C-alpha positions as CSV (number, residue, x, y, z in Angstrom):
1,M,25.9,1.5,-39.0
2,N,26.7,5.1,-39.7
3,R,25.8,6.8,-36.5
4,E,27.0,10.4,-35.9
5,R,30.2,10.4,-33.8
6,I,29.9,12.7,-30.8
7,L,32.3,13.9,-28.1
8,A,30.9,14.2,-24.6
9,P,33.3,15.9,-22.3
10,S,32.9,14.8,-18.7
11,I,32.8,17.8,-16.3
12,L,33.9,15.5,-13.5
13,A,37.5,16.4,-14.6
14,A,36.9,20.1,-15.1
15,D,38.2,22.9,-13.0
16,F,35.1,23.8,-10.9
17,T,36.5,27.3,-10.1
18,N,36.2,28.0,-13.8
19,L,33.5,25.6,-14.8
20,G,31.4,27.9,-17.0
21,E,34.4,29.0,-19.0
22,E,35.7,25.5,-19.4
23,I,32.3,24.3,-20.7
24,K,32.1,27.3,-23.1
25,T,35.6,26.4,-24.5
26,A,34.7,22.8,-25.0
27,V,31.4,23.8,-26.8
28,D,33.1,26.4,-29.0
29,A,35.7,23.7,-30.0
30,G,32.9,21.4,-31.2
31,A,31.7,19.2,-28.4
32,K,28.0,18.4,-28.8
33,Y,27.2,16.7,-25.5
34,L,28.2,17.5,-21.9
35,H,28.6,14.3,-19.8
36,I,27.5,14.9,-16.2
37,D,28.3,12.1,-13.7
38,V,25.9,12.1,-10.6
39,M,27.3,9.9,-7.8
40,D,25.7,9.3,-4.5
41,G,28.5,7.6,-2.5
42,L,26.3,4.5,-2.2
43,Y,26.1,2.9,-5.6
44,V,29.7,4.1,-6.2
45,P,32.3,5.1,-3.6
46,S,32.5,8.8,-4.7
47,I,30.1,11.7,-4.2
48,S,30.0,14.2,-7.1
49,F,27.3,16.8,-7.6
50,G,23.6,17.0,-8.0
51,L,20.7,19.1,-9.1
52,P,21.9,22.6,-8.1
53,V,25.0,22.3,-10.2
54,I,23.1,21.1,-13.2
55,E,20.6,23.9,-12.8
56,S,23.4,26.4,-12.6
57,I,25.3,25.4,-15.7
58,R,22.1,24.9,-17.7
59,K,21.9,28.7,-17.6
60,C,25.2,29.2,-19.4
61,T,24.8,26.7,-22.3
62,D,22.3,25.0,-24.5
63,I,24.5,22.0,-25.2
64,I,22.9,18.6,-24.7
65,F,23.2,17.5,-21.1
66,D,24.0,13.8,-21.0
67,V,23.3,13.0,-17.3
68,H,24.7,9.7,-16.0
69,L,23.0,8.6,-12.8
70,M,25.3,6.4,-10.7
71,I,22.9,6.3,-7.8
72,V,20.6,3.8,-6.0
73,K,16.9,3.9,-6.9
74,P,17.4,6.5,-9.7
75,E,13.6,6.3,-10.5
76,R,13.0,8.6,-7.4
77,Y,14.7,11.5,-9.1
78,L,14.0,11.2,-12.8
79,E,11.6,14.1,-12.9
80,A,13.8,16.3,-10.9
81,F,16.8,15.8,-13.2
82,K,14.7,16.4,-16.2
83,N,13.4,19.6,-14.7
84,S,17.0,20.7,-13.8
85,G,18.0,20.5,-17.5
86,A,18.8,16.9,-18.4
87,D,18.2,16.1,-22.1
88,L,19.4,12.5,-21.8
89,I,19.1,10.5,-18.6
90,T,21.2,7.3,-18.3
91,V,20.5,4.8,-15.5
92,H,22.4,1.6,-14.6
93,I,20.9,-1.7,-15.3
94,E,22.4,-3.0,-12.0
95,T,20.3,-0.5,-10.0
96,L,16.9,-1.2,-11.6
97,E,14.2,-3.4,-10.2
98,K,11.9,-2.7,-13.2
99,P,14.1,-1.5,-16.1
100,E,11.4,-1.3,-18.7
101,E,9.2,0.9,-16.4
102,T,12.1,3.3,-15.6
103,L,13.1,3.7,-19.2
104,K,9.5,4.4,-20.3
105,K,9.2,6.9,-17.5
106,I,12.3,8.8,-18.7
107,R,10.8,9.0,-22.2
108,E,7.4,10.1,-20.9
109,L,9.1,13.0,-19.1
110,G,10.4,14.1,-22.5
111,A,14.1,13.1,-22.1
112,K,16.1,10.5,-24.0
113,A,16.7,7.3,-22.2
114,G,20.1,5.7,-21.7
115,L,21.0,2.4,-20.1
116,A,24.5,1.8,-18.6
117,L,26.3,-1.3,-17.6
118,N,29.5,-1.9,-15.6
119,P,32.6,-3.8,-16.9
120,E,31.6,-7.0,-15.1
121,T,28.0,-7.0,-16.2
122,P,27.3,-9.2,-19.3
123,I,26.2,-7.1,-22.3
124,E,23.3,-9.5,-22.8
125,S,21.7,-8.0,-19.7
126,V,20.6,-4.9,-21.7
127,Y,19.3,-6.8,-24.7
128,P,15.7,-7.0,-23.4
129,C,15.5,-3.2,-23.2
130,L,17.1,-2.2,-26.5
131,E,13.8,-1.2,-28.1
132,L,13.2,1.2,-25.1
133,V,16.5,3.1,-25.2
134,D,18.1,5.9,-27.2
135,M,21.6,5.0,-26.0
136,V,23.5,2.2,-24.3
137,L,26.5,3.3,-22.2
138,V,29.3,0.7,-21.9
139,M,31.5,1.5,-19.0
140,T,35.1,0.7,-19.7
141,V,36.3,1.5,-16.2
142,R,34.8,0.7,-12.9
143,P,32.4,3.5,-12.2
144,G,32.9,6.2,-9.5
145,I,36.6,7.1,-9.8
146,G,38.1,9.3,-12.6
147,G,41.4,8.8,-14.3
148,Q,41.4,5.0,-14.6
149,D,42.8,3.1,-17.5
150,Y,40.6,1.7,-20.3
151,I,39.7,-1.9,-19.7
152,H,40.4,-3.6,-23.0
153,E,38.4,-6.7,-22.1
154,C,35.3,-4.5,-22.5
155,T,35.9,-3.9,-26.2
156,P,34.2,-7.2,-27.2
157,K,31.1,-6.0,-25.4
158,I,30.9,-2.9,-27.6
159,R,31.3,-5.0,-30.7
160,A,28.6,-7.5,-29.6
161,L,26.2,-4.7,-28.8
162,N,26.8,-3.1,-32.2
163,E,26.1,-6.4,-33.9
164,E,22.9,-6.9,-31.9
165,L,21.6,-3.4,-32.7
166,T,22.4,-4.1,-36.4
167,K,20.5,-7.4,-36.3
168,R,17.5,-5.6,-34.8
169,N,17.6,-2.7,-37.2
170,L,18.1,-0.2,-34.3
171,E,20.3,2.2,-36.2
172,N,18.9,5.0,-34.0
173,V,20.4,3.7,-30.8
174,D,23.7,5.3,-29.9
175,I,26.6,3.4,-28.3
176,E,28.4,5.5,-25.7
177,V,31.7,4.5,-24.1
178,D,33.0,6.0,-20.8
179,G,36.3,5.3,-19.1
180,G,40.0,5.7,-19.9
181,L,39.4,7.2,-23.4
182,R,42.3,9.3,-24.6
183,L,43.9,9.8,-28.0
184,D,45.7,6.5,-27.7
185,T,42.6,4.4,-26.8
186,V,39.6,6.1,-28.5
187,D,40.3,4.2,-31.8
188,E,39.7,0.9,-30.1
189,A,36.2,1.9,-29.0
190,L,35.3,3.5,-32.3
191,N,36.4,0.6,-34.3
192,A,34.2,-1.7,-32.2
193,G,31.2,0.4,-33.0
194,A,31.0,3.2,-30.4
195,N,29.9,6.6,-31.6
196,V,29.5,8.7,-28.4
197,I,32.8,9.1,-26.6
198,V,33.0,10.4,-23.0
199,A,36.4,12.0,-22.1
200,G,37.2,13.7,-18.9
201,S,40.9,14.3,-18.2
202,A,41.7,14.0,-21.9
203,V,39.6,17.1,-22.4
204,F,40.0,19.2,-19.3
205,E,43.7,18.6,-18.4
206,G,45.7,21.3,-20.3
207,D,44.5,23.2,-23.3
208,V,40.7,22.4,-23.5
209,H,40.2,23.8,-27.0
210,K,43.2,21.9,-28.4
211,N,42.2,18.7,-26.6
212,V,38.7,18.8,-28.0
213,T,39.9,19.5,-31.5
214,D,42.4,16.6,-31.3
215,L,39.8,14.2,-30.1
216,L,37.3,15.3,-32.7
217,R,39.9,14.7,-35.4
218,K,40.1,11.1,-34.2
219,L,36.3,10.9,-34.3
220,G,36.4,12.0,-37.9
């Protein structure tokens, strides 16, 4: 499949004292998505940020907000996140009692629907929902903690998902990968079929503009 390759900088790694400027620099350098990790301290050990932060940064950019909900019972907050500025809302298969209903609700609200799975979750768990999603997010680290190394054992899951989407003629469904992606690991995910690359420290540590440019060069 020839999906558009997109870089989604993760603001979890950004300097929050200078967040607006860091986002602007990443956008000016060519990033098309902004990946926003929402953590509740329950589903994952960390707590990050919620609706007020998203509402605030929505005012300073029109980039696509790729909001990744790492929270329990995410269906409670779908409308609130859409109203705060989310363009794409991703929920974890592990948190959903009724995945199909939740994904349909996201789309009914006018957002794109994403479905994420953790490294230990079989890729086949998302197959029943592939016709209901705009994107599948394959986690290549354990969610909730930044700066981890890419788990290479997850690469076959990306490849298997790509093959399943091809078999079903679902060329419109993106494959996003999040975790440990840097200049030295991004090729592995891309070659397996990923087209949306989440990068946190690889973007926001050091020269943001140069980091985005270097990663986009890898994405081709």
